[in-house]
C-alpha positions as CSV (number, residue, x, y, z in Angstrom):
1,M,0.0,0.0,0.0
2,A,0.9,3.6,-0.1
3,V,-0.3,6.9,1.2
4,T,-2.8,8.6,-1.2
5,L,-1.0,11.9,-2.1
6,T,-3.2,13.7,-4.5
7,G,-6.8,13.4,-5.8
8,S,-9.8,12.7,-3.5
9,N,-8.8,12.6,0.1
10,G,-5.1,12.8,-0.8
11,L,-2.6,14.1,1.7
12,F,-1.6,17.1,-0.4
13,T,-5.2,17.8,-1.4
14,R,-6.1,18.0,2.2
15,L,-3.0,20.1,3.1
16,G,-3.8,22.4,0.1
17,K,-7.3,23.1,1.4
18,L,-5.8,23.8,4.8
19,F,-3.1,26.1,3.5
20,K,-5.7,28.1,1.5
21,V,-7.0,29.2,4.8
22,V,-3.5,30.5,5.5
23,D,-3.4,32.3,2.2
24,R,-6.6,34.2,2.9
25,V,-5.2,35.2,6.3
26,Y,-1.9,36.2,4.8
27,T,-3.7,38.4,2.2
28,H,-5.7,40.0,5.0
29,Q,-2.5,40.7,6.9
30,T,-0.4,42.1,4.0
31,S,-2.3,43.2,0.9
32,A,-1.4,46.7,0.0
33,S,-4.9,47.4,-1.4
34,A,-7.3,45.3,0.7
35,G,-5.3,44.0,3.6
36,L,-5.5,45.0,7.3
37,A,-2.9,47.7,7.1
38,A,-4.6,49.3,4.1
39,E,-8.0,49.2,5.8
40,I,-6.6,50.8,8.9
41,E,-5.1,53.5,6.8
42,D,-8.5,54.2,5.2
43,V,-10.0,54.5,8.7
44,V,-7.3,57.0,9.8
45,D,-7.8,59.0,6.6
46,E,-11.4,59.7,7.6
47,Y,-10.3,61.8,10.6
48,N,-9.0,65.4,10.3
49,S,-6.7,67.3,12.6
50,A,-9.6,68.5,14.7
51,D,-10.9,65.0,15.7
52,M,-7.9,62.8,15.0
53,Q,-7.7,62.0,18.8
54,Y,-10.8,59.8,18.4
55,A,-8.8,57.4,16.3
56,Q,-5.4,58.0,17.9
57,D,-6.8,57.0,21.3
58,F,-6.9,53.4,19.9
59,T,-3.5,53.6,18.3
60,L,-4.7,51.8,15.3
61,K,-1.6,52.4,13.1
62,D,0.8,51.6,15.9
63,A,-0.9,48.3,16.6
64,N,-0.7,46.9,13.1
65,L,1.5,43.9,14.1
66,T,-0.8,43.2,17.1
67,W,-3.8,43.0,14.8
68,Q,-1.9,41.0,12.2
69,L,-0.9,38.4,14.8
70,A,-4.4,38.3,16.3
71,S,-5.9,37.7,12.8
72,A,-3.7,34.7,12.4
73,S,-4.6,33.0,15.7
74,I,-6.1,30.1,13.6
75,Y,-2.5,29.2,12.6
76,T,-2.1,27.1,15.7
77,A,-5.0,24.9,14.6
78,V,-3.6,24.8,11.1
79,S,-0.3,23.5,12.4
80,N,-1.9,20.9,14.7
81,I,-4.2,19.7,11.9
82,A,-1.3,19.5,9.4
83,R,0.9,17.5,11.7
84,A,-1.9,15.2,12.7
85,T,-2.9,14.6,9.1
86,V,0.6,13.6,8.1
87,I,1.2,11.4,11.1
88,G,-2.3,9.8,10.9
89,M,-2.3,9.1,7.1
90,V,1.2,7.6,7.1
91,D,0.4,5.5,10.2
92,D,-2.9,4.3,8.7
93,D,-0.9,3.1,5.7
94,T,2.1,1.7,7.5
95,T,2.0,1.3,11.2
96,L,4.8,3.5,12.4
97,N,7.5,2.4,14.9
98,A,7.0,5.7,16.6
99,K,3.9,7.7,16.0
100,N,5.6,11.1,15.6
101,L,6.2,13.6,12.9
102,D,9.9,12.9,12.4
103,T,9.2,9.1,11.8
104,A,6.2,9.8,9.6
105,L,8.0,12.2,7.4
106,D,10.9,9.7,6.8
107,E,8.3,7.1,5.7
108,L,6.5,9.6,3.6
109,F,9.6,10.7,1.8
110,D,10.6,7.1,1.1
111,Q,7.2,6.5,-0.5
112,M,7.3,9.8,-2.5
113,G,10.7,8.9,-3.9
114,T,11.1,10.6,-7.3
115,S,7.5,10.0,-8.4
116,Y,5.9,12.7,-6.2
117,D,7.3,16.1,-5.4
118,V,6.4,19.7,-4.8
119,K,7.6,22.9,-6.4
120,G,11.0,23.9,-5.3
121,N,12.1,27.1,-3.6
122,V,15.1,28.6,-5.4
123,F,17.5,30.8,-3.5
124,T,20.5,32.8,-4.7
125,I,23.4,33.3,-2.3
126,T,26.6,35.3,-2.7
127,G,29.9,33.3,-2.7
128,Y,28.7,30.1,-4.2
129,D,30.5,30.3,-7.6
130,D,34.2,29.9,-8.5
131,G,36.4,32.0,-6.2
132,G,33.8,33.1,-3.8
133,V,33.6,36.7,-2.5
134,V,36.5,38.9,-1.5
135,I,36.9,40.1,2.1
136,S,38.5,43.4,2.8
137,S,40.5,44.2,-0.3
138,G,41.9,40.8,-1.1
139,K,42.9,39.6,2.3
140,G,40.8,36.5,1.7
141,Y,37.5,35.1,0.5
142,Y,34.4,33.5,1.7
143,I,32.8,30.6,-0.2
144,T,29.3,29.2,0.3
145,S,27.1,26.3,-0.9
146,H,23.3,26.3,-1.1
147,R,23.3,22.5,-1.5
148,N,23.1,19.8,1.2
149,G,25.1,16.6,1.7
150,E,22.9,14.8,-0.8
151,G,23.6,17.5,-3.4
152,K,20.1,18.9,-3.3
153,T,19.3,22.6,-3.0
154,F,18.3,23.7,0.5
155,Q,14.6,24.4,0.5
156,N,14.2,26.1,3.8
157,L,16.8,28.9,3.6
158,R,15.9,32.4,4.9
159,A,16.2,35.6,3.1
160,D,18.9,37.3,5.1
161,V,22.0,39.5,5.0
162,T,24.7,38.1,7.3
163,K,27.7,40.3,8.3
164,L,31.0,38.6,8.6
165,I,33.4,40.5,10.8
166,C,36.9,39.5,12.1
167,I,37.0,39.5,15.9
168,R,40.3,37.8,16.6
169,D,43.6,38.1,14.6
170,A,47.2,37.1,15.0
171,Q,48.3,40.6,16.2
172,V,47.3,39.8,19.8
173,S,46.6,36.1,20.4
174,G,45.5,34.3,17.3
175,T,47.4,32.4,14.5
176,A,47.9,33.9,11.1
177,G,45.6,32.2,8.6
178,R,43.3,30.9,11.4
179,E,41.6,34.1,12.5
180,T,38.1,34.1,13.9
181,F,35.1,35.8,12.3
182,R,31.7,36.6,14.0
183,M,28.6,36.0,11.9
184,L,25.7,38.3,12.6
185,G,22.3,37.7,10.9
186,E,19.1,39.7,10.6
187,K,16.4,39.3,13.2
188,A,14.8,35.8,13.3
189,I,11.0,35.5,13.7
190,S,9.8,32.4,15.4
191,D,6.1,33.2,15.6
192,I,4.4,31.5,12.6
193,R,1.6,34.0,12.8
194,D,3.9,36.9,11.9
195,P,3.7,37.8,8.2
196,G,7.5,38.2,8.2
197,F,8.1,34.6,9.4
198,P,10.7,33.2,9.5
199,G,12.7,36.4,9.2
200,G,16.5,36.2,9.0
201,Y,18.9,33.8,10.8
202,G,19.4,36.0,13.9
203,Q,22.6,34.2,14.7
204,N,25.6,35.6,16.6
205,N,28.2,32.8,16.2
206,A,31.8,32.4,15.2
207,I,33.7,30.7,12.4
208,S,37.5,30.1,12.1
209,V,39.4,30.7,8.9
210,S,40.2,27.5,7.0
211,D,44.0,27.4,6.8
212,P,45.7,25.3,4.0
213,S,48.7,24.8,6.4
214,Y,46.5,22.4,8.4
215,S,47.3,18.8,7.5
216,Q,45.1,15.7,7.6
217,Q,42.5,17.2,9.8
218,S,38.9,15.7,10.0
219,A,37.1,18.6,11.8
220,P,34.8,20.8,9.8
221,G,36.6,23.7,8.1
222,K,40.1,22.2,8.5
223,N,42.3,20.9,5.6
224,M,42.1,17.2,5.1
225,L,45.0,17.0,2.6
226,A,48.6,16.5,3.5
227,N,51.2,19.1,2.3
228,S,48.7,20.7,0.0
229,D,50.3,24.1,0.8
230,F,53.4,22.6,-0.9
231,E,55.8,23.6,1.8
232,D,57.6,20.2,2.1
233,F,59.9,18.6,-0.5
234,S,62.0,15.9,1.2
235,V,63.1,14.8,-2.3
236,A,64.0,17.7,-4.6
237,D,61.1,18.9,-6.7
238,T,58.8,16.1,-5.5
239,P,56.2,17.4,-3.0
240,D,55.8,15.1,0.0
241,N,52.6,13.0,0.2
242,W,51.9,13.5,-3.5
243,T,52.3,10.9,-6.3
244,L,53.6,12.2,-9.7
245,V,51.3,10.6,-12.3
246,V,52.6,12.4,-15.4
247,G,55.7,14.6,-15.4
248,V,59.3,14.4,-14.2
249,A,60.5,16.0,-11.0
250,G,62.9,18.8,-11.7
251,T,61.7,19.1,-15.3
252,G,58.0,19.7,-15.5
253,I,57.2,19.6,-11.8
254,N,59.3,21.7,-9.6
255,E,59.7,23.3,-6.1
256,E,59.4,27.1,-6.1
257,S,60.7,29.1,-3.2
258,T,60.6,32.7,-4.4
259,L,57.0,33.1,-5.4
260,A,54.7,31.6,-2.8
261,H,51.2,32.8,-2.0
262,R,51.5,32.0,1.7
263,G,54.4,30.4,3.4
264,S,57.8,30.0,1.7
265,K,57.1,27.5,-1.2
266,C,54.7,26.5,-3.8
267,L,54.3,24.1,-6.7
268,E,55.6,25.0,-10.1
269,L,54.4,23.4,-13.4
270,L,56.5,24.1,-16.5
271,G,55.2,23.8,-20.1
272,D,57.3,21.8,-22.6
273,V,57.5,21.3,-26.4
274,S,55.8,17.9,-26.0
275,G,52.7,19.4,-24.5
276,T,53.0,17.2,-21.4
277,L,49.8,17.1,-19.4
278,L,51.4,17.3,-15.9
279,H,49.5,15.4,-13.3
280,L,49.8,14.8,-9.5
281,K,47.4,13.0,-7.1
282,Q,46.9,12.2,-3.4
283,Q,44.7,9.4,-2.1
284,F,42.6,9.7,1.1
285,N,42.6,7.0,3.8
286,T,46.1,6.0,2.7
287,A,49.3,5.9,4.7
288,G,52.0,8.3,3.3
289,Q,49.4,10.4,1.5
290,S,46.3,11.5,3.5
291,T,45.0,9.3,6.3
292,V,41.7,11.1,6.6
293,K,38.6,9.2,5.6
294,I,35.9,10.7,3.4
295,R,32.4,10.7,4.7
296,P,29.3,9.8,2.6
297,E,26.6,12.4,1.8
298,T,28.7,15.2,3.0
299,R,29.3,18.7,1.5
300,Y,32.9,19.4,1.0
301,G,34.8,22.6,-0.2
302,V,38.0,22.9,-2.2
303,S,40.0,26.1,-2.4
304,F,43.3,26.8,-4.2
305,W,45.3,29.6,-5.8
306,T,46.9,29.9,-9.2
307,H,49.5,32.3,-10.7
308,R,50.4,32.3,-14.4
309,E,53.5,34.1,-15.5
310,T,53.6,36.5,-18.5
311,G,53.6,34.5,-21.7
312,V,51.2,31.8,-20.7
313,T,48.8,31.9,-23.6
314,G,47.2,28.5,-23.2
315,G,46.6,25.7,-20.7
316,V,43.8,24.4,-18.5
317,L,44.3,23.2,-15.0
318,R,41.8,20.8,-13.4
319,V,41.5,20.1,-9.7
320,S,39.1,17.2,-9.0
321,L,38.1,14.4,-6.7
322,K,37.9,11.0,-8.5
323,D,37.3,7.4,-7.6
324,G,39.9,4.7,-8.3
325,S,38.7,4.3,-11.9
326,G,39.2,8.0,-12.7
327,N,35.5,9.0,-12.5
328,I,34.9,12.4,-11.1
329,L,32.6,12.3,-8.0
330,D,29.2,14.0,-7.6
331,A,28.1,13.3,-11.2
332,G,31.2,15.2,-12.4
333,S,30.6,18.2,-10.2
334,A,33.6,17.5,-7.9
335,A,35.9,19.4,-10.2
336,L,36.9,22.8,-11.4
337,S,38.7,23.5,-14.6
338,V,40.6,26.8,-14.8
339,T,41.3,28.2,-18.2
340,L,44.6,29.9,-17.3
341,T,44.2,32.8,-19.8
342,G,41.2,33.9,-17.7
343,D,43.5,34.6,-14.7
344,T,45.3,37.9,-14.4
345,V,48.9,37.7,-15.4
346,D,51.5,37.6,-12.6
347,T,48.8,37.7,-9.9
348,W,47.6,35.1,-7.5
349,T,44.0,34.2,-8.3
350,H,41.6,32.3,-5.9
351,H,39.5,29.4,-7.1
352,S,37.0,27.2,-5.3
353,F,34.2,24.7,-5.7
354,T,31.9,22.6,-3.5
355,F,30.5,19.1,-4.0
356,S,28.6,16.3,-2.2
357,T,29.9,12.7,-1.8
358,P,27.6,9.8,-2.7
359,L,25.9,7.6,-0.1
360,D,27.9,4.6,-1.4
361,L,31.4,5.8,-1.3
362,P,34.0,4.3,-3.8
363,A,36.8,2.3,-2.3
364,A,39.3,4.9,-3.3
365,V,38.8,8.7,-3.3
366,V,41.7,10.7,-4.8
367,M,42.5,14.3,-5.2
368,H,43.9,15.1,-8.6
369,V,45.8,18.2,-9.8
370,E,46.3,18.0,-13.6
371,L,46.7,19.9,-16.8
372,T,43.9,18.9,-19.3
373,T,45.3,21.3,-21.9
374,A,49.1,21.8,-22.0
375,L,50.9,24.9,-20.8
376,T,52.6,27.2,-23.3
377,T,56.1,25.9,-23.9
378,T,58.7,27.1,-21.4
379,K,56.1,29.0,-19.4
380,K,55.2,28.5,-15.8
381,L,52.1,28.0,-13.7
382,Y,52.3,28.1,-9.9
383,V,49.8,26.5,-7.5
384,D,49.6,27.1,-3.8
385,G,47.2,27.0,-0.8
386,L,45.2,24.0,-2.0
387,Q,42.9,22.6,0.7
388,M,39.8,20.5,1.0
389,F,37.5,20.6,4.0
390,R,34.1,19.7,5.3
391,M,31.8,22.7,4.8
392,Q,30.3,24.3,7.9
393,H,26.7,25.3,8.3
394,L,25.8,28.9,9.1
395,T,23.5,27.8,11.9
396,N,21.7,24.4,11.6
397,A,21.4,21.5,9.2
398,S,18.9,23.4,7.1
399,S,21.1,26.5,6.6
400,F,23.6,27.0,3.9
401,H,27.3,26.1,4.1
402,I,30.2,28.5,4.5
403,A,34.0,28.7,4.7
404,V,36.4,31.6,5.0
405,V,39.9,31.2,3.4
406,P,43.0,33.4,3.9
407,G,44.7,35.6,1.3
408,A,48.3,36.6,1.0
409,D,47.8,39.3,3.6
410,D,46.5,38.3,7.1
411,F,43.1,39.3,8.3
412,I,42.9,41.8,11.1
413,V,40.1,42.8,13.5
414,D,37.2,44.5,11.8
415,D,37.8,43.2,8.4
416,E,34.3,42.4,7.1
417,A,32.0,41.3,4.3
418,K,28.3,40.5,3.8
419,I,26.5,37.3,2.7
420,T,23.2,37.9,1.0
421,V,20.5,35.2,0.6
422,A,17.5,36.0,-1.6
423,K,14.6,33.9,-2.7
424,S,14.1,34.1,-6.5
425,T,11.4,31.5,-6.8
426,T,8.8,30.5,-4.2
427,G,7.3,27.0,-3.9
428,I,4.2,27.9,-1.9
429,M,3.5,24.3,-0.8
430,Q,7.1,23.7,0.3
431,T,7.1,27.1,2.1
432,R,3.9,26.3,4.0
433,L,5.0,22.8,4.8
434,N,8.1,24.2,6.5
435,Q,6.0,26.9,8.3
436,F,3.4,24.5,9.7
437,L,5.4,21.3,10.1
438,G,8.6,22.9,11.4
439,L,10.8,21.2,8.7
440,E,13.7,23.6,9.2
441,A,14.1,22.6,12.8
442,L,13.8,18.9,11.9
443,G,16.5,19.3,9.2
444,K,14.1,17.9,6.5
445,Q,12.6,19.1,3.2
446,F,10.0,17.6,0.9
447,P,11.2,16.1,-2.5
448,Y,11.0,18.9,-5.0
449,Q,11.3,19.9,-8.7
450,E,12.5,23.2,-10.0
451,D,11.5,22.7,-13.7
452,G,7.7,22.9,-13.3
453,S,7.2,19.1,-13.4
454,E,6.1,18.8,-9.8
455,T,3.2,16.4,-9.0
456,A,1.9,18.0,-5.8
457,A,1.5,21.4,-7.4
458,D,0.9,24.7,-5.7
459,S,-2.5,24.8,-7.5
460,L,-3.7,22.3,-4.8
461,I,-3.7,25.3,-2.4
462,A,-7.3,26.2,-3.5
């Protein structure tokens, strides 16, 4: 058997009727032409300066929010009915091990699979593309991800502007490259009756800068690779912990000690007449390379810096995570190819990408740094500050991911930047499900489609 989802007595049909009540209340609360605030304004407009005290005595305009909340008192009943309907219908179909919302939703999502879904919310967030967003004139960058560990877009994000501000640097007590930033969000609204629900994140928490000089760390935000800042060369021109796949140490792959991004050394790749596609790799969970284990269904970030010298007129560098057979993870998304002519000459350029690991991890997970298009003959490319880390959440498991990476110059107290989250498309069913079932707090979201092919359409709210 399966829970009836749409049609007569279907779960979403019932919830749609219920959420239509919410829509009518919301219109009453907010409509600029016929809503409560507009009607109050019409009342006040009927009084002149001589008798305005008749209306002012009741502070109509000052009590807008009070009236808005009062008009939504039915929301408690809506929430209770929605929760009871989900739990009851799922339990009627499949006797639940525990008759609660969390367990019922897990069973419901399993049944929905990829056959039933709702319209997806679509958010834009600064810092999610290659390179991220600069902080304080090039001292570093922040990078973000609006996808979860399964690679799915977060559905219950909040429209918000979060300020990142450095509160601890190396000038007094910190470590350069590992400074602390405070994250301050806009006011959160917990009352589901409030027309502004859920507001911003309202957080006041801290994040440490992700330093590439960390080595083989498993904690969120700390570098999992070994010697990926390319500081250690026990054998000349061969970076420790790395395997040379294509290229010869001292010829195409070299140690560079005069042009590092941070620290004292970096990796140099040199083009030759043969068009050699130079290639290095480092395997995880492997002695002598990186001993850190990769986790399934986890969001990771990769950050690195490149510097092309004058005269480099061709070449593509790819940094990627592959399995033992050479397949790039996350359906090919665990990679970034840098067309070197897109970088400014003789300047360090930051690059980054994020990806999700599969539920069924491959036996081998390997970091690759390789040329997929050869460098210009006799010309040099430098790579430094490569790191990979588990992405950190802004606040909870339903919020976006974030990392801060250092630049060539150290952060200092009061360096700052802003992260903006905006909703570009609203899935009304998904939004109401979050509001009245408390999905964000549960770390859950309904299966969704963003291409208009959803089966539990917003039109059911009628």
